[in-house]
C-alpha positions in Angstrom: -78.7 -97.0 -51.3 -79.6 -99.3 -48.0 -83.1 -98.0 -46.2 -81.2 -98.7 -42.8 -79.5 -96.5 -41.1 -77.5 -98.3 -38.3 -76.5 -102.1 -38.0 -75.7 -103.2 -34.7 -74.1 -106.5 -34.7 -73.5 -108.3 -31.7 -71.5 -111.7 -31.1 -73.0 -113.7 -28.6 -71.5 -116.7 -26.3 -73.3 -117.8 -23.3 -74.3 -114.4 -22.3 -77.7 -114.9 -21.6 -78.2 -112.9 -18.4 -77.3 -109.7 -19.9 -78.8 -110.2 -23.4 -82.1 -108.4 -22.2 -80.1 -105.7 -20.5 -78.5 -104.7 -23.7 -81.3 -105.1 -25.6 -83.5 -102.2 -24.0 -80.4 -100.2 -23.4 -79.4 -100.0 -27.2 -83.3 -99.1 -27.8 -83.0 -96.4 -25.3 -79.9 -95.4 -26.6 -81.7 -95.4 -30.4 -84.8 -94.0 -29.3 -82.9 -90.7 -28.1 -81.4 -90.3 -31.2 -84.9 -90.8 -32.6 -85.9 -87.7 -30.9 -83.8 -85.7 -32.9 -83.9 -87.4 -36.4 -85.3 -90.4 -38.3 -83.2 -93.3 -37.6 -83.6 -96.7 -38.4 -81.9 -100.0 -37.3 -81.4 -103.7 -36.8 -79.8 -105.8 -34.0 -78.0 -108.8 -35.5 -77.3 -111.0 -32.3 -75.0 -114.0 -33.9 -75.2 -116.8 -31.8 -71.7 -118.6 -32.1 -72.9 -121.8 -30.7 -74.0 -120.7 -27.1 -74.3 -124.2 -24.7 -76.6 -122.1 -22.3 -79.8 -120.2 -22.9 -78.7 -117.3 -24.9 -80.3 -118.7 -28.4 -83.6 -118.7 -26.7 -83.5 -115.8 -25.1 -82.1 -113.8 -28.1 -86.1 -115.6 -29.8 -88.0 -114.1 -26.8 -86.2 -110.7 -27.7 -87.0 -111.0 -31.2 -90.2 -111.7 -30.9 -90.7 -108.8 -29.1 -88.8 -106.4 -31.1 -88.9 -106.6 -34.8 -85.5 -104.5 -34.5 -83.8 -107.7 -33.2 -82.6 -110.5 -35.7 -80.9 -113.6 -34.8 -78.3 -116.1 -36.4 -77.6 -119.2 -35.2 -74.5 -121.5 -35.8 -74.4 -124.9 -35.4 -71.0 -124.7 -33.0 -68.4 -122.4 -31.2 -66.6 -121.1 -34.3 -65.1 -117.9 -32.7 -65.7 -114.1 -32.8 -64.5 -113.7 -36.2 -66.9 -116.0 -38.0 -69.8 -114.2 -36.0 -67.9 -110.6 -36.8 -67.9 -112.2 -40.4 -71.4 -113.6 -41.0 -72.7 -110.6 -39.3 -71.6 -108.0 -42.0 -72.8 -110.1 -45.0 -76.0 -110.2 -43.2 -76.3 -106.8 -42.1 -77.7 -103.7 -44.5 -77.2 -100.5 -42.5 -75.2 -97.4 -43.7 -73.5 -97.3 -40.6 -72.2 -100.7 -38.9 -71.4 -101.0 -35.1 -70.2 -104.1 -33.2 -70.0 -104.7 -29.6 -69.7 -107.2 -27.2 -72.8 -108.7 -25.4 -71.1 -108.8 -21.9 -72.5 -104.8 -21.2 -68.7 -104.0 -20.8 -69.5 -101.7 -24.1 -72.3 -98.6 -23.7 -74.6 -98.7 -26.2 -74.7 -94.9 -24.9 -71.8 -94.1 -27.2 -73.9 -95.4 -30.1 -75.0 -91.7 -31.2 -71.3 -90.2 -31.0 -69.9 -93.1 -33.3 -73.4 -92.7 -36.0 -71.6 -88.8 -36.1 -68.1 -89.4 -36.7 -68.9 -92.2 -39.6 -71.7 -90.2 -41.4 -70.5 -86.6 -40.5 -66.8 -86.4 -40.0 -66.7 -89.2 -43.0 -64.2 -91.9 -40.9 -64.3 -95.1 -42.6 -63.8 -97.1 -39.5 -64.1 -95.4 -35.9 -62.2 -97.3 -32.8 -63.0 -97.4 -29.6 -60.5 -96.9 -27.0 -60.9 -98.4 -23.3 -58.6 -95.9 -21.6 -60.0 -96.9 -18.3 -60.1 -100.2 -18.1 -61.7 -102.0 -15.4 -59.0 -105.5 -16.0 -56.7 -106.7 -14.0 -53.1 -106.0 -14.1 -52.1 -109.6 -15.7 -55.0 -108.1 -18.4 -54.2 -104.7 -19.1 -50.1 -105.1 -19.2 -50.0 -107.4 -21.6 -53.1 -105.8 -24.0 -50.6 -102.8 -23.9 -47.7 -104.6 -25.1 -49.5 -106.1 -27.1 -51.2 -102.7 -29.0 -47.7 -101.1 -28.8 -46.2 -103.7 -31.1 -49.4 -103.7 -33.8 -49.3 -100.1 -33.5 -45.5 -100.1 -34.5 -45.7 -102.6 -37.1 -48.9 -101.2 -39.2 -48.4 -98.0 -38.6 -52.1 -97.5 -37.6 -52.6 -95.0 -34.4 -55.0 -96.8 -32.2 -54.4 -97.6 -28.5 -56.9 -100.5 -28.6 -56.8 -102.7 -31.4 -58.7 -105.4 -29.5 -61.6 -102.5 -28.8 -65.0 -104.7 -29.6 -66.9 -101.3 -30.0 -66.4 -99.9 -33.4 -67.9 -98.4 -36.3 -68.0 -99.4 -40.0 -69.4 -97.4 -43.0 -71.1 -99.8 -44.8 -68.8 -99.9 -47.6 -65.7 -101.4 -45.6 -67.6 -104.3 -43.9 -68.9 -105.4 -47.6 -65.3 -105.0 -49.0 -63.5 -107.1 -46.2 -63.4 -110.7 -44.8 -62.6 -111.7 -41.5 -61.7 -115.1 -40.8 -59.7 -116.9 -38.0 -59.2 -115.0 -35.2 -58.4 -111.7 -37.4 -61.0 -110.0 -35.2 -58.0 -108.1 -33.9 -56.8 -106.5 -36.9 -59.9 -106.1 -38.4 -58.4 -101.9 -39.2 -55.6 -103.3 -40.5 -57.5 -105.5 -42.8 -59.8 -102.3 -43.7 -55.9 -100.5 -44.0 -54.7 -102.9 -46.5 -58.3 -102.4 -48.1 -58.0 -99.4 -49.3 -60.1 -97.7 -46.4 -57.0 -95.3 -44.8 -59.7 -92.6 -42.6 -59.5 -94.5 -39.5 -60.0 -92.6 -36.0 -60.4 -93.3 -32.1 -62.9 -92.8 -29.9 -62.2 -92.7 -25.9 -65.0 -95.0 -24.9 -66.5 -96.0 -21.6 -65.5 -99.4 -19.9 -67.7 -101.3 -17.5 -66.8 -103.8 -14.9 -68.5 -107.1 -16.0 -71.7 -107.9 -14.6 -72.7 -111.0 -15.7 -70.6 -114.5 -16.6 -66.7 -115.0 -16.8 -64.4 -113.7 -19.4 -64.2 -116.0 -22.4 -60.3 -114.8 -23.2 -57.1 -115.9 -21.7 -53.4 -115.5 -21.9 -53.1 -117.9 -25.3 -54.8 -115.1 -27.0 -51.8 -113.1 -26.7 -49.6 -115.9 -28.3 -51.8 -116.3 -31.0 -52.5 -112.8 -31.6 -48.9 -112.3 -32.2 -48.9 -114.9 -34.8 -52.0 -113.6 -36.8 -50.2 -110.2 -36.7 -47.2 -111.5 -38.7 -49.9 -113.3 -40.9 -51.7 -110.2 -41.6 -48.8 -108.0 -42.4 -47.8 -110.9 -44.8 -50.9 -111.4 -46.8 -51.4 -107.6 -46.4 -48.2 -107.1 -48.3 -47.9 -109.7 -50.7 -51.5 -111.2 -51.3 -51.2 -110.0 -54.8 -47.7 -110.5 -55.9 -46.5 -113.6 -53.5 -43.1 -113.6 -56.0 -42.0 -110.4 -54.5 -41.5 -112.1 -51.3 -40.2 -115.8 -52.2 -38.9 -114.2 -55.0 -36.3 -112.1 -53.5 -35.5 -114.4 -50.6 -34.8 -116.8 -53.4 -32.6 -114.2 -55.3 -30.7 -113.4 -51.9 -30.6 -117.5 -51.3 -29.2 -118.3 -54.6 -26.7 -115.3 -54.6 -25.1 -116.3 -51.6 -24.9 -120.0 -52.7 -23.5 -118.9 -55.9 -20.8 -117.1 -54.3 -19.8 -119.4 -52.1 -19.7 -121.8 -54.9 -17.4 -119.7 -57.2 -15.0 -119.0 -54.0 -14.5 -122.7 -53.5 -13.7 -123.0 -57.4 -11.6 -120.1 -56.9 -9.5 -121.5 -54.0 -8.9 -124.3 -55.5 -7.5 -123.4 -58.5 -5.6 -120.5 -56.9 -4.1 -123.4 -54.4 -3.2 -125.5 -57.5 -1.9 -123.3 -60.0 -0.8 -120.3 -58.2 0.5 -121.2 -54.8 1.6 -124.3 -56.3 0.0 -126.6 -53.4 0.3 -130.6 -54.4 -3.1 -132.1 -55.6 -2.6 -134.6 -53.2 -2.0 -132.1 -49.8 -5.3 -129.3 -51.0 -8.3 -130.4 -49.0 -11.3 -132.2 -51.1 -14.0 -130.0 -51.8 -16.9 -131.9 -50.2 -14.6 -132.1 -47.0 -15.3 -128.1 -46.4 -18.3 -127.2 -44.4 -18.8 -124.4 -46.8 -19.6 -126.6 -49.4 -22.9 -127.8 -47.9 -23.7 -124.4 -46.9 -23.8 -123.6 -50.7 -25.7 -126.4 -51.8 -28.1 -125.7 -49.5 -28.7 -122.2 -50.1 -28.8 -123.3 -53.9 -31.5 -126.0 -52.9 -33.3 -123.4 -50.9 -32.9 -120.5 -53.1 -34.9 -123.0 -56.0 -37.7 -123.8 -53.4 -38.3 -120.6 -52.6 -38.7 -119.9 -56.2 -40.8 -122.6 -57.1 -42.8 -121.2 -54.3 -43.2 -118.2 -55.5 -44.7 -119.1 -58.8 -46.8 -121.8 -57.3 -48.4 -118.4 -55.6 -48.4 -116.7 -58.6 -50.8 -119.1 -60.2 -53.0 -119.4 -57.1 -53.2 -115.9 -57.2 -54.1 -115.9 -60.5 -56.8 -118.1 -60.5 -58.5 -117.2 -57.5 -61.4 -115.5 -58.2 -61.3 -112.6 -55.3 -58.0 -111.5 -57.5 -59.6 -107.9 -57.8 -61.8 -107.8 -54.7 -61.8 -104.3 -52.9 -60.8 -102.3 -56.1 -64.1 -100.6 -56.6 -64.8 -98.2 -53.9 -68.5 -97.1 -55.0 -70.7 -97.2 -58.1 -72.8 -94.8 -59.9 -75.8 -95.8 -61.3 -74.9 -99.6 -62.0 -76.7 -102.7 -60.9 
């Protein structure tokens, strides 16, 4: 069992001005918890290739406070890579993620910790009900969250909120890659962690620097949603997807082929139309449509077989199966 109660993971990208204030605020919030019960904690700051003095600030803060730890990337890999690295490195029973820009309040830590430890949630996501953002950011965000909520059946209002809390077994069982940090609740659900809750959290106006996100995140976000939905449903059995489409394509092409042949036989032997007056098979557009469907069906079947072979030989094929262990090293 972990000896650390809380791990706080903070992805950092060019936030040197806010880091001292954030660390002091976290320490204050933890100190209030320690007045009521013994709490051990760690703060993992993942420097995602900052070009300012963020790493130097992290080094200074870590020298002053042994609870603060730092990991530095060679270059900017993105928030997903930072979170995944933090998940692998942390040791806390409860893992809390928050942004480094002071828009997430560390005062939410005690209640998030309680929801995981006492209410037994696997994951609790923050909901910035009152946002200090312009309309050109809040309206697309609401549309985006509505679509994700509809497609995933997870009743959360703010999938992209950086302030989240997890039980340790969740972060040790999932992998976050690409730009999939927006869909961690979805990844957790596919991994079997279904007790997902939500908490209204304070959203503070940005005090330092500028936002790192633009309109492109909404476009890539929808593409990632399609990807994560597909992978979540068919990663273990890709033939169920490709084979179904291949069968439908083959069936459609086959029926068209039968119709083309039958039509010519009817014209020849039932309607008694002279052979030279019958339109040649290869002159009919339906012939090429049928041929295309048969070829596509074959390709889809081959894709399904290859997917099954890849999944069969994957060392991670049976990841996420085990939730807990007893008396096992």
